[in-house]
ZAMARGU-4260 file (C-alpha; in steps of 0.2 Angstrom, whole numbers, plus 5000, padded with zeros to 4 digits):
<rodrens>
0) 5158/5318/5399 | 5147/5312/5386 | 5154/5319/5371 | 5139/5319/5356 | 5140/5305/5344
5) 5145/5313/5326 | 5135/5304/5311 | 5139/5306/5293 | 5131/5319/5283 | 5120/5309/5274
10) 5115/5300/5290 | 5108/5316/5297 | 5103/5320/5282 | 5091/5303/5282 | 5087/5307/5300
15) 5081/5324/5295 | 5071/5320/5281 | 5061/5307/5291 | 5053/5321/5301 | 5052/5335/5292
20) 5045/5335/5272 | 5055/5339/5257 | 5075/5334/5252 | 5089/5338/5262 | 5102/5349/5250
25) 5111/5335/5248 | 5098/5322/5244 | 5091/5334/5231 | 5104/5335/5220 | 5105/5318/5220
30) 5088/5315/5216 | 5088/5329/5202 | 5104/5316/5195 | 5094/5304/5195 | 5079/5311/5189
35) 5089/5318/5174 | 5096/5299/5171 | 5082/5291/5172 | 5074/5303/5156 | 5086/5301/5149
40) 5087/5279/5152 | 5069/5280/5144 | 5071/5292/5130 | 5086/5280/5124 | 5073/5265/5126
45) 5086/5260/5138 | 5071/5253/5146 | 5081/5241/5163 | 5090/5258/5166 | 5075/5268/5166
50) 5068/5260/5178 | 5081/5254/5191 | 5082/5275/5190 | 5064/5277/5189 | 5061/5265/5206
55) 5078/5274/5213 | 5069/5290/5212 | 5052/5284/5220 | 5062/5276/5234 | 5071/5293/5238
60) 5056/5303/5237 | 5039/5295/5238 | 5029/5308/5234 | 5036/5310/5215 | 5022/5309/5202
65) 5031/5309/5186 | 5043/5293/5194 | 5026/5283/5202 | 5018/5287/5180 | 5034/5283/5170
70) 5039/5269/5182 | 5019/5263/5178 | 5022/5265/5160 | 5036/5255/5156 | 5031/5241/5169
75) 5016/5239/5159 | 5027/5241/5140 | 5034/5225/5146 | 5018/5217/5152 | 5027/5215/5171
80) 5006/5221/5175 | 5008/5218/5195 | 5019/5229/5194 | 5013/5241/5182 | 4998/5240/5196
85) 5004/5245/5210 | 5015/5259/5203 | 5000/5267/5193 | 4992/5264/5210 | 5002/5275/5219
90) 5002/5288/5205 | 4983/5291/5204 | 4981/5293/5223 | 4995/5307/5222 | 4990/5315/5205
95) 4976/5327/5206 | 4969/5323/5189 | 4975/5304/5185 | 4966/5305/5167 | 4973/5292/5158
100) 4983/5283/5171 | 4964/5277/5178 | 4963/5266/5161 | 4983/5260/5161 | 4979/5256/5180
105) 4963/5247/5174 | 4969/5237/5159 | 4986/5231/5172 | 4972/5223/5184 | 4963/5215/5170
110) 4978/5206/5166 | 4980/5202/5185 | 4962/5198/5187 | 4957/5213/5195 | 4940/5213/5187
115) 4932/5224/5201 | 4948/5237/5202 | 4946/5239/5183 | 4930/5240/5183 | 4931/5252/5195
120) 4945/5262/5188 | 4937/5262/5169 | 4921/5270/5175 | 4931/5284/5187 | 4941/5287/5167
125) 4926/5288/5158 | 4918/5300/5172 | 4934/5311/5168 | 4930/5311/5150 | 4939/5297/5144
130) 4955/5305/5142 | 4969/5298/5132 | 4976/5294/5113 | 4966/5285/5098 | 4975/5269/5104
135) 4971/5270/5121 | 4954/5274/5119 | 4949/5259/5106 | 4960/5246/5119 | 4952/5254/5132
140) 4934/5252/5129 | 4934/5235/5122 | 4939/5232/5139 | 4929/5240/5149 | 4916/5229/5138
145) 4921/5213/5140 | 4920/5218/5159 | 4903/5224/5157 | 4897/5210/5149 | 4905/5198/5164
150) 4893/5210/5176 | 4879/5207/5165 | 4879/5224/5162 | 4873/5218/5143 | 4867/5235/5134
155) 4881/5245/5141 | 4894/5233/5134 | 4883/5232/5119 | 4884/5250/5115 | 4900/5254/5117
160) 4906/5237/5105 | 4893/5246/5091 | 4903/5260/5092 | 4920/5250/5088 | 4912/5239/5077
165) 4908/5256/5066 | 4922/5264/5069 | 4935/5249/5065 | 4927/5235/5057 | 4927/5217/5064
170) 4939/5206/5070 | 4939/5190/5079 | 4939/5197/5096 | 4927/5211/5092 | 4913/5196/5084
175) 4918/5186/5102 | 4912/5198/5113 | 4898/5207/5104 | 4894/5190/5102 | 4893/5184/5122
180) 4886/5201/5126 | 4872/5198/5113 | 4868/5181/5118 | 4868/5187/5139 | 4883/5175/5143
185) 4890/5184/5158 | 4907/5177/5155 | 4925/5185/5149 | 4930/5177/5130 | 4947/5166/5139
190) 4932/5160/5152 | 4918/5151/5142 | 4914/5135/5138 | 4920/5128/5121 | 4903/5120/5114
195) 4896/5139/5116 | 4909/5147/5104 | 4901/5140/5088 | 4885/5150/5094 | 4895/5164/5103
200) 4903/5168/5085 | 4884/5164/5075 | 4877/5178/5087 | 4892/5190/5084 | 4893/5191/5067
205) 4874/5195/5065 | 4875/5208/5078 | 4893/5216/5071 | 4882/5215/5050 | 4869/5225/5061
210) 4879/5236/5068 | 4891/5245/5054 | 4885/5258/5046 | 4880/5256/5032 | 4870/5244/5040
215) 4868/5226/5030 | 4853/5217/5038 | 4854/5204/5024 | 4872/5197/5028 | 4865/5197/5050
220) 4851/5188/5043 | 4863/5175/5035 | 4868/5173/5052 | 4854/5175/5061 | 4845/5160/5052
225) 4862/5148/5055 | 4861/5153/5073 | 4842/5147/5073 | 4844/5130/5064 | 4856/5125/5076
230) 4850/5133/5091 | 4832/5136/5091 | 4829/5130/5108 | 4842/5138/5115 | 4841/5150/5129
235) 4844/5172/5123 | 4844/5165/5105 | 4825/5172/5102 | 4829/5186/5113 | 4843/5193/5104
240) 4834/5188/5087 | 4819/5200/5093 | 4831/5215/5099 | 4838/5212/5082 | 4820/5216/5071
245) 4818/5229/5087 | 4832/5240/5080 | 4825/5238/5062 | 4808/5243/5067 | 4800/5225/5065
250) 4789/5226/5078 | 4778/5211/5075 | 4792/5201/5071 | 4801/5207/5085 | 4785/5204/5098
255) 4785/5185/5091 | 4801/5182/5094 | 4803/5190/5113 | 4785/5177/5114 | 4796/5163/5108
260) 4809/5167/5120 | 4797/5166/5136 | 4793/5148/5129 | 4808/5142/5131 | 4813/5152/5146
265) 4797/5158/5155 | 4804/5169/5167 | 4816/5181/5155 | 4813/5195/5163 | 4822/5208/5149
270) 4810/5199/5138 | 4793/5202/5146 | 4801/5223/5149 | 4804/5224/5126 | 4786/5213/5123
275) 4778/5226/5139 | 4785/5242/5130 | 4779/5236/5113 | 4761/5231/5120 | 4762/5249/5127
280) 4765/5257/5113 | 4751/5246/5101 | 4737/5250/5114 | 4736/5231/5122 | 4737/5238/5140
285) 4730/5222/5148 | 4744/5212/5142 | 4757/5225/5145 | 4752/5228/5163 | 4752/5209/5167
290) 4772/5208/5158 | 4777/5223/5166 | 4771/5217/5184 | 4782/5200/5183 | 4797/5208/5175
295) 4796/5219/5191 | 4792/5204/5204 | 4808/5195/5196 | 4823/5210/5196 | 4812/5222/5211
300) 4831/5230/5211 | 4830/5234/5191 | 4826/5251/5187 | 4821/5247/5171 | 4807/5235/5178
305) 4800/5249/5189 | 4800/5260/5175 | 4791/5250/5162 | 4777/5247/5176 | 4776/5265/5182
310) 4773/5270/5162 | 4759/5253/5159 | 4751/5259/5179 | 4750/5275/5171 | 4743/5272/5156
315) 4730/5260/5163 | 4726/5276/5175 | 4733/5271/5189 | 4744/5286/5193 | 4748/5284/5211
320) 4754/5267/5210 | 4761/5272/5194 | 4770/5287/5205 | 4776/5275/5215 | 4784/5264/5205
325) 4795/5278/5194 | 4802/5283/5209 | 4808/5266/5215 | 4815/5267/5197 | 4825/5285/5200
330) 4829/5280/5216 | 4837/5266/5208 | 4845/5278/5192 | 4843/5296/5196 | 4854/5299/5181
335) 4840/5292/5170 | 4832/5305/5159 | 4819/5296/5152 | 4814/5291/5170 | 4813/5308/5175
340) 4802/5313/5160 | 4788/5299/5163 | 4790/5305/5183 | 4787/5324/5178 | 4773/5318/5167
345) 4765/5309/5179 | 4766/5322/5192 | 4757/5334/5180 | 4743/5324/5179 | 4743/5320/5198
350) 4744/5342/5202 | 4760/5338/5211 | 4767/5356/5200 | 4782/5357/5210 | 4788/5339/5210
355) 4785/5343/5190 | 4795/5355/5187 | 4808/5349/5199 | 4810/5334/5187 | 4808/5345/5169
360) 4824/5353/5178 | 4833/5338/5179 | 4826/5330/5161 | 4833/5344/5154 | 4848/5342/5163
365) 4852/5326/5158 | 4843/5322/5141 | 4860/5327/5130 | 4870/5315/5139 | 4878/5301/5129
370) 4887/5289/5141 | 4889/5272/5144 | 4883/5275/5162 | 4866/5276/5157 | 4852/5266/5161
375) 4852/5249/5150 | 4832/5255/5143 | 4839/5273/5136 | 4856/5265/5129 | 4844/5252/5120
380) 4836/5266/5110 | 4852/5277/5108 | 4856/5259/5097 | 4838/5259/5090 | 4840/5276/5085
385) 4857/5272/5076 | 4850/5259/5068 | 4836/5263/5058 | 4831/5249/5048 | 4813/5247/5035
390) 4801/5232/5033 | 4806/5222/5019
</rodrens>
């Protein structure tokens, strides 16, 4: 007769937990003691002991959310970013509301050069309401701005950096970040050519002084003039000056700068769009339409290009074509209150009452949003409204 094999209790416990949820009593007792010891080590700043115990705890119970959170946090504090990224990824997958963990995970990913992951998780963090203490919000928002600049989302980056400038004041890091975004250089501070440094610094200082409250446009202009003195023929310099004049409501100076940018960079679609908007406001409809068509042809996937073209077509009486362009803009940027408003207006003119009412309802829902995820032209308008200037 073959006798049944006898297993030690801890082996039997392991076999059972491999097939059944939860821990058996022996493992549960061991886990509870390990969790208490890990917390005691962490609160006593015995970080290596805490990491070892939390590591053992999540090995024993992989679903232990607190264990993954503290393990990721402790790794982060010690600049062990690859390990922090791994632990926080597990926590985010387990927690029903990861909240601040999205930001910590993104910061760890930034340090490991996983920029796509960092950008994705910072957006998740923003959609969750940007939770966390003031220090986390400050650091996460700054790194988000750097990543947005790298992705050529310059207006969104400047929106975040302007808020930081108004709240925290100036620093070398902020100046550099504002300079890169202002000159539309899709680079991180650590990876752009040294010969750009002076140009970036001058633009950053000008942007900073134009952003702080109370606005110091005189000091900003000093740096603008130095920038123009040395880099008059460099791309993006005149476009940047045009945006600063726009913040001060100096419309003619802004238009001159945008035209100068187009002489240097004939295919500069953002300059065309800004100039078209100003021409549209001034009733110069033919020039506005020509510029808007050119911008739309250069950047057919840009919602702002379709938006401004739709507006200029509407102003020129081409209602059906204007509606089609605005519908394309809506498809590319469904959360744009401004696009919804202009589409509502066109629908009203076309007698499409139900469509107009639908767009009005969505507009009312969207117009109160003040998030960096808004389309660029709406953030640009917010920046202008925050920076009222007077003609001097």
